[in-house]
Structure formats: structure tokens, C-alpha cells
C-alpha positions as CSV (number, residue, x, y, z in Angstrom):
1,M,84.6,-12.1,-15.3
2,E,86.4,-15.3,-13.8
3,L,84.3,-17.1,-11.2
4,Q,85.5,-16.2,-7.7
5,F,84.4,-17.0,-4.3
6,F,85.1,-15.8,-0.6
7,N,87.1,-18.9,0.8
8,T,86.4,-18.8,4.6
9,F,89.6,-20.9,5.0
10,E,91.8,-18.0,3.4
11,R,89.4,-15.1,4.6
12,R,89.7,-13.7,1.2
13,I,88.0,-13.9,-2.5
14,M,89.9,-16.2,-4.7
15,P,89.4,-17.2,-8.3
16,F,87.9,-20.7,-8.4
17,H,89.8,-23.6,-10.0
18,A,88.4,-26.9,-10.0
19,I,90.6,-30.1,-9.2
20,Q,89.3,-31.6,-12.2
21,P,88.6,-29.3,-15.2
22,G,85.0,-28.8,-15.9
23,K,83.8,-30.8,-12.9
24,V,83.1,-29.8,-9.3
25,G,82.8,-32.1,-6.3
26,M,80.7,-30.3,-3.6
27,Y,79.7,-31.4,0.0
28,T,76.8,-29.6,1.6
29,C,75.7,-30.1,5.2
30,G,72.2,-31.4,5.1
31,P,69.5,-31.7,7.8
32,T,69.5,-33.5,11.0
33,V,66.2,-35.3,10.6
34,Y,64.7,-35.0,14.1
35,N,62.0,-32.3,13.2
36,F,60.9,-30.3,10.3
37,A,63.6,-28.0,8.9
38,H,63.0,-24.3,9.7
39,I,63.6,-21.3,7.4
40,G,67.1,-20.6,9.0
41,N,68.1,-24.1,7.6
42,F,66.4,-23.1,4.2
43,R,68.5,-20.0,4.0
44,A,71.5,-22.3,3.8
45,Y,69.9,-24.7,1.5
46,T,68.9,-22.1,-1.1
47,F,72.3,-20.5,-0.9
48,E,73.8,-23.8,-1.8
49,D,71.3,-24.3,-4.6
50,V,72.1,-20.9,-6.1
51,L,75.8,-21.9,-5.8
52,R,75.3,-25.2,-7.5
53,R,73.3,-23.5,-10.3
54,T,75.9,-20.7,-10.7
55,L,78.5,-23.3,-11.2
56,E,76.2,-25.1,-13.8
57,Y,75.6,-21.7,-15.4
58,F,79.4,-21.3,-15.9
59,G,79.5,-24.8,-17.6
60,Y,80.5,-26.9,-14.7
61,E,79.2,-30.4,-14.2
62,V,78.5,-30.6,-10.4
63,R,78.4,-33.7,-8.2
64,Q,76.8,-32.6,-5.0
65,V,76.5,-34.8,-1.8
66,M,74.2,-33.7,0.9
67,N,74.2,-35.8,4.1
68,L,71.1,-36.8,6.1
69,T,72.0,-36.9,9.8
70,D,69.7,-39.7,11.1
71,V,71.7,-40.7,14.3
72,D,73.0,-38.3,16.6
73,D,72.2,-37.0,20.3
74,K,69.0,-35.3,19.1
75,T,67.5,-38.0,16.8
76,I,68.0,-40.6,19.6
77,R,66.6,-38.4,22.2
78,D,63.4,-37.5,20.3
79,S,62.9,-41.0,18.8
80,R,62.9,-42.4,22.3
81,A,60.6,-39.7,23.5
82,A,58.3,-40.6,20.7
83,K,58.5,-44.4,21.5
84,L,59.3,-45.1,17.9
85,P,62.3,-46.9,16.3
86,L,65.1,-44.5,15.2
87,R,64.6,-45.3,11.4
88,E,60.8,-45.1,11.6
89,F,61.0,-41.7,13.5
90,T,63.5,-40.1,11.0
91,A,61.7,-41.5,8.0
92,K,59.0,-38.8,8.5
93,Y,61.4,-35.9,8.6
94,K,63.4,-37.2,5.6
95,Q,60.3,-37.3,3.6
96,A,59.3,-33.8,4.7
97,F,62.6,-32.5,3.9
98,F,62.5,-33.7,0.3
99,E,59.0,-32.3,0.0
100,D,60.2,-28.9,1.2
101,I,63.1,-28.6,-1.1
102,K,60.8,-29.5,-4.0
103,T,58.6,-26.6,-2.8
104,L,61.5,-24.3,-2.9
105,N,62.7,-25.4,-6.3
106,I,66.0,-26.6,-5.0
107,E,67.8,-28.8,-7.4
108,P,68.3,-32.4,-6.1
109,A,71.8,-33.3,-5.0
110,E,73.4,-36.5,-6.9
111,V,73.8,-38.4,-3.5
112,Y,71.8,-38.1,-0.3
113,P,73.7,-40.4,2.0
114,A,72.1,-41.3,5.4
115,A,74.5,-41.8,8.3
116,T,72.9,-45.0,9.4
117,D,73.6,-46.6,6.0
118,H,77.5,-45.8,6.2
119,I,78.6,-47.0,9.8
120,K,81.0,-49.4,8.1
121,Q,82.9,-46.7,6.5
122,M,82.8,-44.7,9.7
123,I,84.4,-47.7,11.6
124,A,87.1,-48.1,8.9
125,L,87.9,-44.4,9.2
126,I,88.2,-44.3,12.9
127,Q,90.4,-47.5,12.6
128,I,92.8,-45.7,10.5
129,L,93.0,-43.0,13.1
130,M,93.6,-45.6,15.8
131,D,96.3,-47.3,13.9
132,K,98.1,-43.9,13.4
133,G,97.9,-43.2,17.1
134,I,95.8,-39.9,16.5
135,A,92.7,-41.6,18.2
136,Y,92.4,-43.4,21.4
137,Q,90.0,-45.3,23.7
138,A,89.2,-43.5,27.1
139,E,88.1,-45.1,30.4
140,D,84.5,-44.4,29.3
141,K,85.1,-46.8,26.3
142,C,84.6,-44.1,23.9
143,I,87.0,-43.3,21.0
144,Y,88.4,-39.7,21.0
145,F,90.3,-37.8,18.5
146,S,93.5,-36.3,20.1
147,I,93.8,-32.7,18.9
148,A,97.4,-32.6,20.5
149,K,98.4,-35.1,17.6
150,F,96.9,-32.7,14.9
151,P,98.9,-29.4,15.2
152,D,96.8,-27.7,12.5
153,Y,93.6,-28.1,14.7
154,G,91.7,-24.8,14.7
155,K,93.0,-23.5,11.3
156,L,89.4,-22.9,9.7
157,A,87.8,-21.2,12.7
158,R,91.1,-19.7,13.8
159,I,90.6,-21.1,17.4
160,D,93.2,-19.9,20.0
161,R,94.6,-23.1,21.5
162,E,96.8,-21.6,23.9
163,N,94.4,-21.6,26.9
164,Q,93.1,-25.2,26.2
165,R,93.3,-27.7,29.1
166,A,95.2,-30.8,28.1
167,G,93.2,-34.1,28.2
168,V,89.8,-32.5,28.4
169,R,87.2,-34.6,26.4
170,I,83.9,-33.8,25.0
171,N,81.3,-36.5,24.3
172,T,78.3,-34.4,23.1
173,D,77.9,-33.8,19.4
174,E,77.8,-30.0,19.7
175,Y,79.6,-27.7,22.1
176,A,80.6,-24.1,22.7
177,K,83.1,-22.3,20.6
178,D,85.5,-21.9,23.5
179,A,85.5,-25.8,24.3
180,V,88.6,-26.8,22.4
181,A,89.2,-30.4,23.4
182,D,89.4,-34.0,22.2
183,F,86.1,-34.9,20.5
184,A,84.3,-38.3,20.1
185,L,84.6,-40.3,17.1
186,W,82.7,-43.3,18.5
187,K,80.3,-43.3,21.5
188,A,80.1,-46.3,23.7
189,W,76.6,-47.5,24.3
190,D,74.8,-46.4,27.5
191,E,71.2,-46.8,28.5
192,A,70.2,-43.3,27.0
193,D,70.9,-44.8,23.5
194,G,68.2,-47.6,24.0
195,D,68.3,-49.9,21.0
196,V,70.4,-47.7,18.9
197,F,73.9,-49.3,18.5
198,W,76.2,-50.9,16.2
199,E,79.0,-53.6,16.8
200,S,82.5,-52.2,16.4
201,P,86.1,-53.4,17.3
202,W,85.8,-51.1,20.4
203,G,82.4,-52.6,21.6
204,K,78.9,-51.6,20.6
205,G,78.0,-47.9,20.2
206,R,77.5,-45.3,17.6
207,P,79.4,-42.8,15.6
208,G,79.9,-39.2,16.7
209,W,78.3,-36.6,14.5
210,H,81.5,-35.2,12.9
211,I,83.0,-38.5,11.7
212,E,79.8,-39.1,9.7
213,C,80.5,-36.3,7.2
214,S,84.2,-37.2,6.8
215,A,83.4,-40.8,6.0
216,M,80.5,-40.1,3.6
217,S,82.3,-37.3,1.7
218,S,85.3,-39.5,1.0
219,E,83.0,-42.4,-0.1
220,Y,81.3,-40.2,-2.9
221,L,83.9,-37.3,-3.6
222,G,87.2,-38.9,-2.7
223,S,89.8,-37.8,-0.2
224,S,90.1,-34.4,-1.6
225,F,87.3,-32.3,-3.3
226,D,86.5,-28.7,-4.4
227,I,83.9,-27.1,-2.2
228,H,82.3,-27.6,1.2
229,T,79.4,-25.4,2.5
230,G,77.3,-24.8,5.3
231,G,76.1,-22.1,7.8
232,V,78.5,-20.0,9.8
233,D,77.4,-21.9,12.9
234,N,78.8,-25.1,11.5
235,M,82.4,-23.7,11.2
236,F,83.2,-24.7,14.8
237,P,83.2,-27.4,16.0
238,H,81.7,-29.4,13.2
239,H,83.8,-28.3,10.1
240,E,86.8,-27.8,12.2
241,D,86.7,-31.5,13.5
242,E,85.8,-32.8,10.0
243,I,89.1,-31.2,8.7
244,A,91.2,-32.6,11.5
245,Q,89.9,-36.3,11.3
246,S,90.0,-36.2,7.4
247,E,93.4,-34.8,6.9
248,A,94.9,-36.7,9.8
249,A,93.7,-39.9,8.2
250,T,94.7,-39.3,4.6
251,G,97.5,-36.8,5.0
252,K,96.0,-34.8,2.1
253,K,94.4,-31.3,2.1
254,W,90.7,-32.3,2.4
255,V,88.8,-29.2,0.8
256,N,90.0,-26.4,-1.5
257,Y,87.1,-23.9,-0.8
258,W,85.0,-23.2,2.1
259,L,81.8,-21.3,1.7
260,H,79.7,-20.3,4.7
261,C,76.3,-18.4,4.8
262,E,75.3,-16.0,7.6
263,H,72.4,-16.3,10.0
264,L,68.8,-15.7,9.2
265,M,67.0,-13.1,11.5
266,L,63.3,-12.8,12.0
267,D,62.3,-9.2,12.4
268,G,65.8,-8.2,13.6
269,E,66.0,-11.0,16.1
270,K,67.5,-14.4,16.3
271,M,64.8,-17.1,15.5
272,S,63.6,-18.9,18.7
273,K,60.7,-20.9,19.7
274,S,60.6,-18.9,23.0
275,L,60.1,-15.8,21.3
276,G,57.2,-17.2,19.1
277,N,59.1,-16.3,15.8
278,F,60.2,-19.8,14.9
279,Y,58.8,-20.8,11.5
280,T,59.0,-24.0,9.3
281,L,58.4,-23.8,5.7
282,R,55.0,-25.3,6.3
283,D,54.2,-22.6,8.8
284,L,54.6,-20.1,6.1
285,Q,52.7,-22.0,3.6
286,G,49.9,-22.3,6.0
287,K,49.9,-18.4,6.2
288,G,49.4,-18.3,2.4
289,W,53.0,-17.6,1.2
290,S,54.1,-19.7,-1.8
291,G,57.5,-21.6,-2.1
292,R,58.4,-19.1,-5.0
293,E,57.8,-16.1,-2.7
294,I,59.8,-17.6,0.2
295,R,62.7,-18.5,-2.1
296,W,62.8,-15.0,-3.5
297,V,63.3,-13.6,0.0
298,L,65.9,-16.1,1.0
299,I,68.1,-15.5,-2.1
300,G,67.6,-11.7,-2.1
301,A,70.6,-10.9,0.2
302,H,74.2,-11.7,-0.3
303,Y,74.8,-15.2,1.4
304,R,77.7,-13.7,3.7
305,K,75.3,-11.0,5.1
306,K,72.7,-11.8,7.7
307,L,69.3,-11.9,6.2
308,N,66.4,-10.2,8.1
309,F,63.2,-12.3,7.2
310,T,60.0,-10.4,7.6
311,F,56.4,-10.7,6.4
312,D,56.9,-7.2,4.8
313,A,59.7,-8.8,2.7
314,L,57.3,-11.6,1.7
315,A,54.7,-9.2,0.6
316,Q,57.2,-7.2,-1.4
317,A,58.3,-10.7,-2.9
318,R,54.8,-11.4,-4.0
319,E,54.5,-8.0,-5.6
320,T,57.8,-8.3,-7.5
321,L,57.0,-11.7,-8.9
322,N,53.6,-10.7,-9.9
323,K,55.0,-7.8,-11.9
324,F,57.5,-10.1,-13.5
325,G,54.6,-12.4,-14.3
326,E,52.7,-9.4,-15.9
327,L,55.9,-8.7,-18.1
328,F,56.1,-12.2,-19.2
329,D,52.3,-12.3,-20.0
330,R,52.7,-8.9,-21.9
331,M,55.7,-10.1,-23.9
332,R,53.9,-13.2,-25.0
333,S,51.0,-10.9,-26.2
334,I,53.2,-8.9,-28.6
335,T,52.7,-9.8,-32.2
336,A,54.4,-6.7,-34.0
337,A,56.7,-7.4,-36.9
338,G,60.4,-6.8,-36.6
339,D,63.7,-8.5,-36.1
340,G,64.1,-7.7,-32.4
341,S,67.2,-5.5,-33.1
342,E,65.4,-2.8,-30.9
343,I,66.4,-4.6,-27.7
344,F,69.1,-7.2,-28.7
345,S,71.9,-5.0,-27.5
346,N,70.2,-4.1,-24.2
347,I,69.7,-7.9,-23.5
348,A,73.2,-8.7,-24.2
349,E,74.3,-5.9,-21.7
350,R,71.9,-7.2,-19.0
351,K,73.1,-10.8,-19.5
352,E,76.7,-9.7,-19.2
353,Q,75.8,-7.7,-16.0
354,F,74.1,-10.7,-14.6
355,K,76.8,-13.3,-15.3
356,N,79.5,-10.9,-13.9
357,A,77.6,-10.3,-10.8
358,M,77.1,-14.1,-10.1
359,A,80.8,-14.6,-10.9
360,D,81.6,-12.1,-8.1
361,D,81.0,-14.4,-5.2
362,L,77.4,-14.8,-6.0
363,N,76.6,-11.0,-5.8
364,T,72.8,-11.5,-6.1
365,A,71.9,-7.9,-5.5
366,A,73.8,-6.9,-8.5
367,A,72.5,-9.7,-10.5
368,L,68.8,-8.7,-9.7
369,A,69.4,-5.3,-10.7
370,A,70.0,-6.7,-14.3
371,L,66.6,-8.1,-14.2
372,F,64.8,-4.9,-13.2
373,E,66.6,-2.8,-15.8
374,L,65.8,-5.2,-18.6
375,S,62.1,-5.2,-17.5
376,R,62.0,-1.5,-17.4
377,S,63.4,-1.3,-21.0
378,A,61.1,-3.9,-22.5
379,N,58.1,-2.2,-20.8
380,K,59.1,1.1,-22.1
381,L,59.6,-0.1,-25.6
382,A,56.2,-1.9,-25.4
383,D,54.5,1.2,-24.2
384,E,55.9,3.1,-27.2
385,G,54.7,0.3,-29.6
386,A,58.4,-0.2,-30.6
387,L,58.8,-3.7,-29.4
388,S,58.4,-6.6,-32.0
389,Q,57.4,-10.2,-31.4
390,A,61.1,-11.2,-32.1
391,G,62.3,-8.8,-29.4
392,A,59.6,-9.9,-26.9
393,Q,60.5,-13.4,-27.4
394,A,64.3,-12.7,-26.9
395,V,63.3,-10.8,-23.5
396,L,61.6,-14.0,-22.4
397,A,64.5,-16.1,-23.4
398,A,66.8,-13.8,-21.4
399,F,64.6,-14.3,-18.2
400,R,64.7,-18.0,-18.7
401,D,68.4,-17.8,-18.7
402,F,68.4,-15.7,-15.5
403,D,66.1,-18.2,-13.9
404,R,68.5,-21.1,-14.4
405,V,70.3,-19.6,-11.5
406,L,67.5,-17.9,-9.5
407,G,64.9,-20.6,-9.9
408,A,61.9,-18.4,-8.9
409,L,60.6,-16.5,-12.0
410,A,58.6,-19.2,-13.5
411,V,58.8,-17.5,-16.9
412,D,56.5,-19.9,-18.8
413,E,54.0,-20.6,-15.9
414,V,50.5,-19.9,-17.2
415,R,48.9,-17.7,-14.7
416,T,45.2,-18.1,-14.0
417,A,43.3,-15.0,-14.6
418,E,41.7,-13.6,-11.4
419,A,37.9,-13.7,-11.5
420,F,36.3,-10.3,-10.9
421,P,32.5,-9.7,-10.1
422,E,30.4,-9.1,-13.1
423,D,29.2,-5.5,-11.9
424,V,33.0,-4.6,-11.4
425,V,33.8,-5.8,-15.0
426,S,30.8,-3.9,-16.5
427,L,31.8,-0.7,-14.8
428,A,35.3,-1.2,-16.1
429,E,34.2,-1.7,-19.7
430,A,32.0,1.4,-19.4
431,R,34.9,3.3,-18.2
432,S,37.1,2.0,-21.1
433,A,34.5,3.1,-23.5
434,A,34.3,6.6,-21.8
435,R,37.9,7.0,-22.0
436,K,38.0,6.2,-25.8
437,A,35.3,8.8,-26.2
438,K,37.3,11.3,-24.2
439,N,34.4,11.7,-21.7
440,F,37.0,12.0,-18.9
441,A,34.4,13.2,-16.4
442,E,32.4,10.0,-16.9
443,S,35.6,8.0,-16.8
444,D,36.6,9.5,-13.4
445,R,33.0,8.8,-11.9
446,L,33.2,5.2,-13.1
447,R,36.6,4.8,-11.6
448,A,35.2,6.2,-8.2
449,E,32.3,3.6,-8.5
450,I,34.8,0.8,-9.0
451,G,36.8,2.0,-5.9
452,K,33.7,2.0,-3.7
453,L,33.2,-1.8,-4.6
454,G,36.8,-2.5,-3.3
455,Y,38.7,-2.5,-6.6
456,A,41.3,-0.5,-8.4
457,I,41.7,0.0,-12.1
458,E,45.0,0.7,-13.9
459,D,45.5,1.9,-17.4
460,A,48.0,1.0,-20.1
461,P,48.4,2.4,-23.6
462,G,46.0,1.2,-26.3
463,G,42.8,1.2,-24.1
464,V,44.1,-1.7,-22.1
465,Y,43.2,-1.7,-18.4
466,K,43.9,-4.0,-15.4
467,L,41.8,-4.7,-12.4
468,K,43.0,-5.1,-8.9
469,K,41.4,-6.0,-5.5
470,L,42.3,-3.2,-3.0
């Protein structure tokens, strides 16, 4: 199947064609580093990681740029409240972000440009808009983008401009969806900014949030590139404003494909500190959940559907990943002779199923079905004693291939065997002997004794058993 994505700009699924064959330029909206990123943010970052990995799976060389917003209304506000210089304040959260994406096994982008390192490029872009008469300096000394000079404004979010009020200006970085008005490119310094300012042709001040991404994307990807991603909440005003200022400056189409992921919900409700259901990645780790388990939940739903994140889902992820781990252990233990032909065709079908699903706008649900079907087939053959070592190794290779995209299976991770109390192990060994002797009454009695001690025992063919804590 040809790789295809739902292009938000067109509101339809479209075949993907890169500007430069075999190479993809991708810009992903990164964190505003004024606090620890929460799991709603990481829903977007894991989606973007799966997108990147899928492009690589299909043979593309990806150049990904993810910005770090380290100057805006929130970073200035909170750094001043903490009585810390802006750079020192944001450094803590930049470091935390990189630690968190490592925990979630998110592949690093090629470039992580920080806004404060690219002020010169932002000033140059604003100057182009000023020279073209598209931007202007108002009485408050700020530089604004005139949407009246850009007739296509609203084409991404499909904003109705008929009821806008001419001459309305917005100085804040974020605003309501119905606030269609001229937006700030450069904010003149005021006392609330403290020591945060840069010199410019229009006086000292700082950039608006939206101009940052336009300047940094053109610096590293050029005036036109393939893919821009983010959450649906960024579509307006942020992405709309990015398009306006970028295309007004260059006269070129800025981005060919826009991909947006839906919101993350917590137990069916919007995440909110006031509701007490606001979690960072570190909060979840503190409750005992691993990065792999959290990632499995985050990538489990299609990116264009709302994701309901629950602790039950985390528990299910733990169980699923444990079962895959048991499968991998079992495959490694198989030593029977054979050429693997007993499962090769099944593996080929499952790999084709997986590839077609990911090509179809990252259909992760259908892709995961291929994993479960291959797992069932491999276990069935192993139960029957019909799986060879060559076949088992081919199964492991297939799951490694799937994990190039999923990034959560850890196929070759050596799992630490759980330590069980000696009396429980003794009872389990005695029960195994009773089963081999076909003394099923004694076997049942010993199972009950094991249960009284808080453990369960599961049997497998060949006299093999597994203990679990209840």
C-alpha cells in the first residue's frame, strides 16, 4: 500500500509524496519549557515519534526539527515568580524534557532549536513583512501582522472572517478561537518583562510566540517543507498564524501536509489541575508505571481519535507487554530442528498486514492486530511441538521489525526472573512431580496450598509451569 495521511489542510486522506524523493523535512511543535511536560503533551510527542518511525520504516530519511519555546508569556511570568534569570529557569525544564523523551523511547529529532538562540532570524523575518507592508508598528510600539493584507488567513482552521472587527489587535501569545485579529510579531518591552528583551530596529522587546516557529523552520528546513505536526489545539491560532507570516514573507506554499493529533482525556474528562487528574510522566513513574507501559497506552489509539487514558489501561498495557515478553523468552528457548517453513508464510502475511496498516494513516489498531495474531500462531505451534528454532528466531526477527515503529516491545531485553519464596517453589516442584505421576488429587491439593500462600501456578505443555503472585 502507498503511504497516505489525513492532511488537515485538505480535510482528507492523501497519498504522501515528498518534495525531495526519499527525504522528508518535518517540523513538530515542541514544549514550552516553563514546567514539566504532562502526558497530554506526550500523546502528541509519541504520535510524532510513530510518524517519524513509520516514514523511516518506508525508507525515508527524516530530518525532524522540534522547537523549544523558551521565551513567551508563560516562561517570563514563571521565571520572574521564581526570581530566576529566564535561561536558568528554562534550563531545568529543557533537561527534564530530554530525560522524559528518553524514558518514552522517543527517537531524538535532528535539531532542537531554542527560540532564544534564533532572535536574529526572527527579526529578519519580521523586517521582510514590514518591508512588504504586511506588518506595521502600532501605537503601543509592538509590531503586528495585518491579516487584512493576507486574504488566505484562516484557510487551515477554516475560520469565518466575515464577523471580524477591523483593526482589532491581540498582544497575548494564545487567544480564543473566535478572536480573529492582527497578532503580535514583536512585543515592545514593558515592566512585566523584567530583564527579558532584545534590541531590534523597532526598539527593545521580544518576539511573539508564532514568529518563532516560522523563523526556525525556515532556518533548518527551508521556505517549504513536507510535514508539520502538532495537537489539534495548536491549529488555531498558532498554526494559522505560522502559515500567514511564512507564506506572506516568501510567496510560497509553506507546508504540504498538516497532521494533528486529538486530545488526551483522563478517565473520560479533560485533564485539569483543579480536578486533580493532571499527571506528568514523572507522576506516573512515581506510581510504579514504566516508560514502556505509558508509551503503549499513548500509541494504542489512532492519533486522530481522543485517547482516554486510565490506570486500567496502564494495567492492561503491563499485562500485554508481559505476555509479549513471555513469548520472546519462549522463542529463545526453542531448539528443535527444522528450516522454519512451518511459520514463514504466516510471518510474511503478518508483516504485510502491519505495513499496510501503518501506511493507512498510521492505523495502529490494525497494526497491533498483526502482532497478536502472530503471537497466537507462534504459541500454538510451540504448544504442539511443531515450531523449530529457525522458525522461533524468525518470529523474534518479525517482532524486532514491528518494534522499529512501535518502540515499546524490547524484544531482546533480558528479563529478570521473579524471585519466589522457597516454600512456594518446593510446593510447585512437588505438584509438577504429582502431575507427571498422574496423581491429580495430590496435584490439586498442592495447587490449593500454593494459592493459600498468595500465588497461582499456570501449566504449559511438557511439564513446564509458571508461578504468579496473586
